[in-house]
C-alpha positions as CSV (number, residue, x, y, z in Angstrom):
1,M,0.4,3.4,69.5
2,L,3.5,1.7,68.2
3,L,5.8,-0.3,70.4
4,E,9.5,-0.2,69.5
5,V,11.6,-2.8,71.4
6,C,15.4,-2.5,71.7
7,V,17.3,-5.8,71.5
8,D,21.0,-6.7,71.4
9,D,21.1,-10.4,70.3
10,I,19.3,-12.9,68.1
11,A,17.3,-14.3,71.0
12,G,16.0,-10.9,71.9
13,L,15.2,-10.1,68.3
14,K,13.1,-13.3,68.0
15,A,11.4,-12.6,71.4
16,A,10.5,-9.1,70.3
17,V,9.0,-10.3,67.0
18,E,7.2,-13.2,68.8
19,G,5.7,-10.7,71.3
20,G,4.3,-8.4,68.7
21,A,6.8,-5.5,68.6
22,D,6.0,-3.0,65.9
23,R,9.6,-2.0,65.3
24,I,13.0,-3.1,66.5
25,E,15.9,-0.9,67.6
26,L,18.8,-3.2,66.9
27,C,21.9,-2.9,69.1
28,S,24.8,-4.6,70.8
29,A,25.7,-3.9,74.4
30,L,22.4,-2.6,75.7
31,P,23.8,-2.1,79.3
32,L,25.9,0.6,77.8
33,G,23.0,2.3,76.1
34,G,23.4,0.4,72.9
35,L,26.3,0.1,70.4
36,T,26.4,-0.7,66.7
37,P,25.2,-4.3,66.1
38,S,27.2,-6.8,64.1
39,A,26.7,-7.3,60.4
40,G,25.4,-10.8,61.1
41,L,22.7,-9.5,63.5
42,M,21.7,-6.8,61.0
43,A,21.2,-9.5,58.3
44,A,19.2,-11.6,60.7
45,A,16.9,-8.6,61.5
46,A,16.4,-7.8,57.9
47,S,14.9,-11.3,57.4
48,M,12.3,-10.7,60.1
49,P,8.7,-9.5,59.4
50,V,9.2,-6.5,61.7
51,P,11.2,-3.4,60.6
52,A,14.5,-2.9,62.4
53,Y,16.6,0.3,62.7
54,A,20.2,-0.3,63.6
55,I,21.8,2.1,66.1
56,I,25.0,3.6,64.7
57,R,27.2,4.2,67.8
58,P,30.8,3.0,67.5
59,R,31.7,3.0,71.2
60,A,30.4,3.7,74.7
61,G,30.7,7.1,76.4
62,S,30.1,10.5,74.9
63,F,28.6,11.3,71.5
64,I,31.5,13.5,70.5
65,Y,33.1,11.8,67.6
66,S,36.5,12.0,66.0
67,A,37.1,12.0,62.2
68,D,38.1,8.3,62.4
69,E,34.9,7.4,64.3
70,F,32.8,9.4,61.8
71,A,34.3,7.4,59.0
72,I,33.4,4.2,60.9
73,M,29.9,5.4,61.4
74,K,29.4,6.0,57.7
75,R,30.7,2.5,56.9
76,D,28.3,1.1,59.5
77,I,25.4,2.9,57.8
78,D,26.5,1.3,54.6
79,T,26.4,-2.1,56.3
80,A,22.8,-1.5,57.6
81,R,21.7,-0.5,54.1
82,D,23.5,-3.4,52.4
83,A,21.8,-5.8,54.9
84,G,18.4,-4.5,53.8
85,L,17.4,-2.7,57.0
86,P,15.0,0.2,56.6
87,G,16.6,2.7,58.9
88,V,19.3,3.8,61.3
89,V,19.4,5.4,64.7
90,I,22.1,8.2,65.0
91,G,23.2,11.1,67.2
92,A,26.2,13.3,67.8
93,S,27.0,16.0,70.3
94,L,29.2,19.1,70.6
95,P,31.3,19.5,73.8
96,D,28.6,21.7,75.4
97,G,25.9,19.1,74.8
98,R,24.2,20.7,71.9
99,L,23.5,18.6,68.9
100,D,26.4,18.5,66.4
101,F,24.6,19.9,63.4
102,E,27.5,19.5,61.0
103,T,28.2,15.8,61.9
104,L,24.5,14.9,61.9
105,S,23.9,16.6,58.6
106,A,26.6,14.6,57.0
107,L,25.4,11.3,58.6
108,V,21.8,12.1,57.5
109,A,23.0,12.8,54.0
110,H,25.0,9.6,53.9
111,A,22.0,7.6,55.1
112,G,20.0,8.9,52.2
113,S,16.6,7.3,51.9
114,L,17.0,5.2,55.1
115,G,14.6,6.1,57.9
116,K,16.3,8.0,60.7
117,T,15.8,8.2,64.4
118,L,17.7,10.7,66.6
119,H,18.9,8.8,69.6
120,R,19.4,9.9,73.2
121,A,22.2,12.2,72.5
122,F,19.2,14.5,72.7
123,D,19.0,13.9,76.4
124,L,22.3,15.9,76.9
125,V,21.1,19.1,75.2
126,P,21.0,22.3,77.2
127,D,18.0,23.7,75.2
128,V,15.2,21.3,74.3
129,A,13.4,23.6,71.9
130,E,16.6,24.4,70.0
131,A,17.4,20.7,69.7
132,V,13.9,19.8,68.5
133,E,14.2,22.5,65.8
134,T,17.6,21.0,64.8
135,A,16.1,17.5,64.5
136,V,13.2,18.9,62.4
137,S,15.5,20.7,60.1
138,L,17.5,17.6,59.5
139,R,14.3,15.7,58.7
140,F,14.5,13.0,61.4
141,E,11.4,10.9,61.7
142,R,11.5,10.8,65.5
143,I,13.5,11.6,68.6
144,L,14.1,8.9,71.2
145,T,14.3,10.6,74.5
146,S,13.8,10.2,78.3
147,G,13.4,14.0,78.7
148,G,17.0,14.3,79.9
149,A,16.3,12.1,83.0
150,K,17.2,8.6,84.0
151,T,13.7,7.4,83.0
152,A,11.1,8.8,80.8
153,A,8.6,9.1,83.8
154,E,11.1,11.3,85.6
155,G,11.7,13.4,82.5
156,I,8.0,14.0,81.7
157,A,8.2,17.8,81.9
158,A,10.9,18.0,79.3
159,L,9.0,15.4,77.2
160,E,5.9,17.7,77.3
161,E,8.1,20.6,76.2
162,A,9.6,18.7,73.3
163,I,6.1,17.5,72.2
164,A,4.8,21.1,72.3
165,V,7.7,22.4,70.3
166,A,7.5,19.6,67.8
167,A,3.9,20.4,67.1
168,G,3.4,17.3,65.1
169,R,6.4,17.9,62.8
170,I,8.4,15.1,64.3
171,S,7.5,12.2,66.6
172,I,8.7,12.4,70.2
173,M,9.2,8.8,71.4
174,P,9.7,8.3,75.1
175,G,12.2,5.7,76.1
176,S,14.2,4.5,79.2
177,G,12.4,2.8,82.0
178,V,9.2,2.3,80.0
179,T,7.5,-0.7,81.5
180,L,4.0,-2.0,82.3
181,A,4.5,-0.3,85.7
182,S,5.4,3.1,84.3
183,I,3.6,3.4,81.0
184,D,0.4,4.9,82.5
185,Q,2.5,7.9,83.8
186,L,3.3,8.6,80.1
187,W,0.3,7.7,78.1
188,P,-2.3,8.9,77.4
189,R,-1.1,12.0,79.4
190,L,1.5,12.7,76.6
191,S,0.4,13.2,73.0
192,I,2.6,10.5,71.5
193,T,2.2,7.8,68.9
194,E,5.0,5.4,69.8
195,V,7.0,4.3,72.8
196,H,10.4,2.5,73.3
197,S,11.1,-0.3,75.7
198,S,13.5,-3.2,76.3
199,C,10.6,-5.4,77.6
200,A,13.3,-7.2,79.5
201,I,13.4,-9.5,82.5
202,A,16.3,-10.2,84.8
203,M,18.3,-13.3,84.3
204,T,21.0,-14.9,86.6
205,E,24.2,-16.5,85.5
206,T,25.0,-19.6,87.5
207,D,28.1,-20.9,85.7
208,E,30.9,-20.0,88.1
209,R,33.6,-20.5,85.6
210,L,32.1,-17.9,83.2
211,L,31.8,-15.5,86.0
212,A,35.4,-16.1,87.3
213,L,36.9,-15.6,83.9
214,G,34.9,-12.5,83.2
215,F,32.9,-13.9,80.3
216,A,29.6,-13.1,82.0
217,T,28.1,-10.9,84.7
218,P,26.1,-12.3,87.7
219,T,22.9,-10.7,86.4
220,A,21.7,-9.6,83.0
221,R,18.5,-8.6,81.3
222,R,16.9,-10.3,78.3
223,T,14.0,-9.3,76.1
224,D,11.0,-11.4,77.0
225,A,8.2,-12.2,74.5
226,A,5.5,-12.4,77.1
227,T,6.5,-8.9,78.4
228,V,6.4,-7.5,74.9
229,Q,2.9,-9.0,74.4
230,A,1.7,-7.7,77.8
231,L,2.8,-4.2,77.1
232,K,1.2,-4.3,73.6
233,A,-2.0,-5.5,75.2
234,H,-2.0,-2.8,77.8
235,L,-1.5,-0.1,75.2
236,A,-4.3,-1.5,73.2
237,A,-6.6,-1.6,76.2
238,A,-5.7,1.9,77.2
239,K,-6.6,3.2,73.7
240,V,-10.0,1.6,73.9
């Protein structure tokens, strides 16, 4: 059972590595679901002993992209490749929520030999089986999904459907709300080989000037090495 940890800054990256993460999803702006990380953070991740996949998402909101945004995404894939990262996390939707096969096909081709994860654009699809088949045909390694729900535990029925349709051809990786408190609702009930978590703890900002000027929010979440380590240990114990 592999543990992928999503991080959005250098402190989180180091905490995930220290805690024993098996893979990193590298982002910025995790409260928005994760946006494309900076070139500098990509370079830092490439120097770590744990593989990191950079999410390629140029803005918050929908996964319906214009031609200009598509061009930016291709450039960001190039940046990830040039930094030495082994993979990218991508997704694109049509207005009806179905996966945008044309855009995804072009992004997959542009990524070439990089590893590829299909992100939670999958959670908007109207037909889980059709979307899994699309991901398989595009040769994604895995699908990161909460089963179309706010948390993976709430979306377990759709996760089970996706796993059945995948039939071992692609990994279904549960993510969103995966914690020590919820993991037993997912595994070993689900036939999965990897899970995705932020392994984050709540932090409070006490600098009133930062808050007043809008440079910080009153609370935030930060990846915690001890939480990563604890989730890894729990997975190992459950396997035994």
